[in-house]
C-alpha positions as CSV (number, residue, x, y, z in Angstrom):
1,M,107.8,95.7,94.9
2,L,104.6,95.0,96.8
3,E,104.6,94.1,100.4
4,L,101.4,93.1,102.2
5,V,101.0,93.0,106.0
6,P,97.9,92.6,108.2
7,P,96.1,95.9,109.0
8,G,97.6,97.6,112.2
9,T,101.0,95.9,111.8
10,S,104.4,97.1,110.7
11,K,108.1,96.3,111.1
12,G,108.0,98.7,114.0
13,S,105.2,96.8,115.9
14,G,107.0,93.5,115.1
15,V,110.3,94.8,116.6
16,E,108.4,96.2,119.6
17,M,106.9,92.8,120.3
18,L,110.3,91.2,120.1
19,L,111.8,93.8,122.5
20,D,109.0,93.2,125.0
21,H,109.6,89.4,124.7
22,L,113.4,89.8,125.2
23,G,113.1,92.6,127.8
24,I,115.1,95.0,125.8
25,T,114.4,98.7,125.4
26,P,114.3,100.5,122.1
27,K,117.2,102.6,123.2
28,E,119.4,99.5,123.1
29,I,118.9,98.6,119.5
30,M,119.9,99.8,116.0
31,A,117.5,99.5,113.0
32,I,118.7,99.6,109.4
33,G,116.4,100.2,106.6
34,D,115.8,101.9,103.2
35,G,112.1,101.8,102.4
36,E,109.1,103.6,103.6
37,N,108.0,100.3,105.3
38,D,111.0,100.8,107.6
39,V,110.0,104.3,109.1
40,E,108.2,103.1,112.2
41,M,111.1,100.7,112.9
42,L,113.7,103.4,112.6
43,E,111.7,105.7,114.7
44,L,111.4,103.1,117.4
45,A,115.2,102.3,117.6
46,G,117.7,104.1,119.6
47,L,119.8,104.4,116.5
48,G,118.0,104.4,113.2
49,V,120.2,104.1,110.0
50,C,118.8,104.7,106.6
51,L,120.9,103.6,103.6
52,S,121.9,106.4,101.3
53,N,119.8,105.0,98.4
54,G,116.7,104.9,100.7
55,A,113.5,106.7,100.4
56,E,113.4,110.4,101.3
57,K,110.7,109.7,104.1
58,T,112.9,107.2,105.6
59,K,116.0,109.4,105.5
60,A,114.0,112.1,107.2
61,V,113.4,109.9,110.3
62,A,116.8,108.3,110.5
63,N,119.5,109.4,113.0
64,V,122.2,108.5,110.5
65,I,122.4,108.1,106.7
66,G,124.8,105.3,105.9
67,A,126.3,103.9,102.8
68,S,124.1,102.5,100.0
69,N,123.1,98.9,99.4
70,D,125.7,98.8,96.6
71,E,128.3,99.8,99.1
72,D,127.3,97.2,101.7
73,G,125.6,99.9,103.8
74,A,124.0,97.4,106.2
75,A,127.3,95.6,106.9
76,D,129.1,99.0,107.3
77,A,126.5,100.2,109.8
78,I,126.8,97.1,111.9
79,Y,130.6,97.3,111.9
80,R,130.6,101.2,112.5
81,Y,127.9,101.3,115.3
82,A,127.4,97.9,116.7
83,F,131.0,96.8,117.4
């Protein structure tokens, strides 16, 4: 897979812009990811969840390692930590 984004941007910077717009602090959000392009977003969030099939660099910055994609890891994290 190849993802292209403008220089100086990331998922983390996009989430940060949204938080500023909504008046929400990073401590109030959970981010879920599995790829290296999710690292900044997970570092920003109050709770960063990396799926168990994720990249090692992503796992290293996550607060929690969740179930894999094949085990509906994103849905499991939402049920487990957001509700």
